[in-house]
Phi, psi and omega in degrees: 000323176295326177293315180297318176294323172301314181296314175303310182299316181298320179296313178299318182296315180298316181295320180292318174300314175300318182296320185286326180289330179278337181240059185259016180281162180284144172231148181268121177249120179263118179264006181097298179270341180208169181227133181229152178254127175223153170298150184299321183299319182294315180300316181291326180289317179297318178292327177298312179294321177299316180294321172301314180296318180293319178294319176298318178295317176296317176292325180293318179296322177295319180294319179299315178299316182296321179294321178299315178301313179302314181297317181296316184290327181290324173300311180304314179297316178300317177300318185288331180284337182277336184282000000 
């Protein structure tokens, strides 16, 4: 299983490396109040990591809510068992 994961990771890494080498031209990014020029691969990488961070934050908030609900339900269950 580890070998299969290593092969898949290597394949994805090689495809990403080839993609980044083929798309290294500058792009203009307008932020509203300023504008910056970045290589396309850097802009896409920043966007990817921003998406990952936002996704992890949303998942983390959902996990906290579920843990809170679990604690509340567990307290209710304990109270009902004591009666």
